[in-house]
N, C-alpha and C positions, 0 to 999 in steps of 0.2 A: 684447526689443523686437520690433516687428512688421516691422522692416526699412524702414519708411517714414521719411522725414526731412523736416524743414521745407523747403519749396520756396522758392527765391530768386525773388522776384517782381520783374521789371524792367519794361522798356518794354513798352507794349502791342504785341502781335504784330501783324503786318500793316501797321504804320506804319513810316515810314522811321526809320533809326537816329537816336536822340536824342543831342544834345550833353549834357554834364554840366549845363549851365544849364537846358536843357529838362527833363531828368530831375528836377532840383530844383524847377522850377516845377510839374511834374506832381505831385510829392509834396505840395507846398503845396496844390494843388487838391484832391487826394484827402483830405488832412487836413481841409480846410475843408468838403468835401462830407459827410464823416462827421459833423462837428459839426452842420451844418445839418439833415441827415437825422435825427439823433438828437433835435433840438429841434423840427422842424417836419414831419417825414415827407416823403413823396415830393412832395406838392403844394407844399411850401415851398422846394423846390430849383429853382434856375435856374442855368444856366452863368454868366450875367452876375453874379448875386448871389454865387455861390461864388467867382468870379474876384475880385470886389471884396473879399470877406472875406480871400482868400488874398494880396491885393496883386499880382495878376497881371492884365495887360491882357486885356480880353475877347477881342480878336483873337488874342492869344497862346494863350489858353485854347482857342479853337476850332481852333487849329493843332494842339493836343495831343489834344483829344477832339472827336468829331464831333457830339455831342448830349448832352442831359441824361441820357438813358438810358445812353449810352456812359460818361459820367463816373461814374455810380453803379455801373454794372457793373464798371468798372475798380476802383472803391473796394472792392466786394465781393471781387473777385479778390485784391486786396492783403490784405484781412482774412483770407481763406481761406489764403493763403500763409503767414500768421503762425502758423497752428495748429501745435502741437508734434507730434512723433512720439508714437504710442501706446506706452505702456509696459506690458508683460505679464511676469509672472514666467516664468522658463525652467525646464523646458520647458513650453510652452503649446500646447494643441490649437487647431485652426483656429477652433472656436467662440469660445474665449476671446480669441484674437487679433482676430477680426472684431468681437466686441462691444466690445473695448477701442478699436479703431479708430473704430467708429461713435460711441462715447461722446465721443471727441475731436472728430470731425466734427460731432457734435450740439451741441457748445459754440459752434459758429460762430454768431455774433450772439446768443448766449444773454444774456439780460438787456437786450437792445436791441430791443424790439419795433418801434419806429418805423424803426430802421435796417434790420431784417430785412424789414419790409413795403416800404420804399422800394427796397431792393436787389432784392427779388423782383420787384416791379413793373417795375423797369428791365430785369432779365434777361429778362423776357417781351417786351420791346420789339423793334421792327423794326430793320433795318439790319445791314450786314455787320460792323461793328465790335462790336456787341452779340452777334451770332451767334458771332463769334470768341471773345469772352470766355466765352460759354456752353460752347463746345467745349473751351476750356482747363480750365474748372472741371470739366466732365464727365470729361475725361481724368485730371485730378488725383484726383478721387474714385475713379474706376474703378481707377486704378493702386494707390492705397492699399488699396482693398478686395481687389484681386487679390493684392497682397503679403501681406495678412493671411490670405487663404485658403490660400496656398501653391500649389506646382506639383504636378500640372498643374491649371490653372484649370478649375473646374467652371462652364462657360459659363452654363447656366440659373440656377444659384445666384448667380453674379456679376451677371447681368442683374436678378434679383429684388432683390438687395441695392442695386443702383444705383437701381432704381425706388423701393425703400423710402426711400432717402435723399432722392431728388428730391421724392417725394411729401410727406415730412415737412417739407422746407425750404419747399415751396409752402404747406403747411398753416399753418406758422408765419407766413409772409409774408401770408397771407390772413386771419390772426387766428383760425383755427379751432383752433389749438394754441398754448399758451403756450411761448415759447422755452425756458424753464427746464425744461419737461417733455420736450423733444425727446430728450435723451440716454437717458432711461429708456424712452421709447416705442420708440426705435430698438433698444435692447438687447433689449427684450421681443420685438419682431417678428423681429429677427435670430435669436433663439433658436428661434422657431417655424420659420423658414425652414431653419435649419441642422439642426434636429432630424430633418427628413426626409432629410438627407444622410447620416446615420450608418447 
């Protein structure tokens, strides 16, 4: 194993502590947002429409999320937190561990092109709540890749791998790359980056 483990995704950071009832309402909103995004893409999502589908009052929804972009960004964060740990046979070298990790990260939104596009658009949005989700996602990816690389971290290589992942996610969201192709593209490019490290 690479040492990474599935991340427990809870309440949005930066917001006041939620009650159990609020956390349950947020889960309903995120479930409904994923359904609507998969069916209608970014343009078809509204906080009011998602709240109605989830059976949550619109005012309550806006108490939990600041905007449509924040709602979709939190939905993407939850989806990312559900990714499993990467499995590699032991002993595994850094290249094998990193490629295994990127293959897992590359399955994020695989098979869900409308969801990927909606989430990517939202993550590029403005506002402190969306920026907070971007930071959380970036830290999660970087931590998983650093764990796969091993100690001591090779900072330029880690930076390159982070840029590779971010660029691939963006390419999927923009429709320049099919989500099903992302794991192989990530593995191939990581091999090229890590070849120069040996």
